[in-house]
Structures are given as structure tokens and as C-alpha cells.
N, C-alpha and C positions, 0 to 999 in steps of 0.2 A: 504494500500500500504506500502510495506517495502523497496522498492528501486525505485529510479527515475534516468533515464539516459537522460541527455540533450545532444543533438548532433546538431551541425551545419552541414548543407549540405556540401558535398565535393566540391572541386574546379570546378567552372563552366566556360564555354566559356564566352568571353566578350560580345557577342551579340547573337541574335537569328534570324532565318529567318523572323519572324514576326516583329522584332524590339522591341518587348515587353520584359521587364525585366523578367516577370513571366515565359516566354517561353524559357529562356536560359537553354540549356542542359549541362550535365556534360562534362568537358574536359577529355581527355584520362587520365591525372594524377588524376583527381577526381574519375574516375572509379576504378583506382588502389588503391587509398587511401581508398575509401569506402570498398573495399574488405578486405584490411588489418585490418581496424578497426572492421569490422564485425567478422573476424576470431579471433581477440584479445578479443572481447566481449564474443564470444562463448567459447574460451579456458578458460576464467576466470569464466565460468558458469553463465554469465550474460545474461540469456535468458528471455527477456520480454514476458509477455502473452498478452500485449496490446501495440499498437503503434499509436501515433497521429502524422500525417505527414501533413505539409503544402501542399497546392495544387499546388505549383510551380513545374515546370518540374524538376528542379535540386534537389529538396527535394524528389520528388517521385522516381527519378532515384537512388538517394542515398539510399533510403529505399529498393528499389528492390534489390540492390546489397548487402546491409547489411543483409537483410532478408535471402538471400541464405545461410548464415552461422548459422542462428538462429532457423530454423525449423518453426513450426506452431505458428503463432502470429496473433491475431485478429488486423486488421488495420482499422483506420478511416482517410480518406483523408479530411482535413478541410481547406477550402479556407480562413477562418478567421485567420489562423495561418500565412498566407503570410505576412511577414514583421511586425508581431504583436509586440505590446509593452509588457513589462513584465506582466502587469495586465491581459491582454487577455491570455497569456500563462499560468499564474498562475490559472486563472479561469478554463481553460481547464483541467489542472492537477487536481485541486480540485474536479472537476466533476467525476474524475476517482478513487478517494481515496478508495471507497468501492468496486470497481469492479476489479481493477488490483492489483496483488501482486507486479509485476515489470512492470513499464511503461517506454517506450522510447518515447521522443518527438523530432522530427526532424524539425528544423526551421532555422531561419535566425538571423544574427546580425543586429542591436545591441541588439535586444530583448533577445536572448538566453544568451548572455554575461551578460547583466544587471540583468536578473533573477537569474543566477548562483551567482552573487555577492550578490544580495539581500538575497538569501537563506542562504548564509554563514554568512552574517552580523546578520540576525535574530537568527541564531544558535550560535551566539557568538564565531565564529571560531577564532582560534589563528591567530595572524599576519602572521605567517609563512605559514598558509594555505591560507590566503587571498593573499599573495604574489604569490602563484601559478597561480592565475587568473589575476594578474596585467598586464601581457603581452598581454591580450586580449583573444579572443576565435577564433583561426584560423579555416579555412574551414576544415571540416572532423573531428574535435576534438569532443570527447565525455567526458562529466563530469558525474561521477557516484556518486550518493548520497544515503546514507542509510537514512531511514525515521523512526523515533521512534514513540511510541504510542501517544506522544503529538504533532505529525506532525512537529517535528523539523528535519532539514536536516543537515547531516554531510557529508562532502566530503570524499568518499572512494578512489577516484583516478581519474586521467585524462588519456585518451588515445589519443595521437596525432598520426596522420598518419605516421609521420617520425619515430616514435619509437614504432609503434604498435607491431612489432614482439617481441621487448624486453618486452613490457607490457603483452604479452600473456603468 
């Protein structure tokens, strides 16, 4: 794998008809945000060949919208990614190291944010780079990492929904 994209699901409704958190759908703003981020990824040539997506409704809907901009991508919907901690996310990524050139994982906070920070720390990222993630990992944001031969991660960029057009 030479590139990893970590993305948090887009903005979701506060509740679901079932009352279960896992069933919360995207809000209208979330659908718009996901479309903008998907277009920005495609414009930058960041077309993953494999996607790992949490089984929650909001992550699957985020993927469906982002996918519209990315073309043909093999996808795995994984229930164990729902609200997963960084260790579970990392294990899922490591299992794909030899099969995906570019992998996108769409999940939830706090796990996505914690994993992104851990990857930067392990790669001895400069304080200025760490500062870019100090404000958290808002809904709909994508963090793009390059991966070297020693499996060290370096942040290439962040795409936030509010500035996705500028990032494209």
C-alpha cells in the first residue's frame, strides 16, 4: 500500500427511526459534504482501489456518495469498524497492506482521530503537522497519508468539507 485515506463519516441526523445510534442516516448537509469531499479526492487523483467502511448507516451512506466520484472501488462493509478503537482500525488496515495500493477507511470518532494522531507520532511528524490535527477530526474530513516501504505514514493533506472545493 502506498496511500491511506482516513475519513470520518459526514454529518448525521441526531436520531434514527429505530432509536439506535448505528441507524442514524446522513443529514442533508452531510450528503452535500460527502459529495464535495468525494469530488476533491477525485480531482486530486486520489482514487482508492479498496474501501473499508463501517457498517453504520451514516458511514455506508457517506461511502455511497463519495464513491460516485471515485469510479470502480472494491468495498468491504465491516461491522467491527463501528465505533472501533485505533487498534481495530489499524489491524484492518494492516490486513490490506499487500492487496490495496490506495485504501480508504470510513469510520467514526474518536477512533479515526486517535489513529491519525498515532500514525503521525510514529512517523515523527513535525509539530506543525501535528498541529493540523489538534483541532480534532470533524465529520466529513479526510486525512491523506503516503505510506513508505517501511510502512511509515506521512500526512499529505487534509480535506475538510468546508474547503473541499479549494482543496480540489
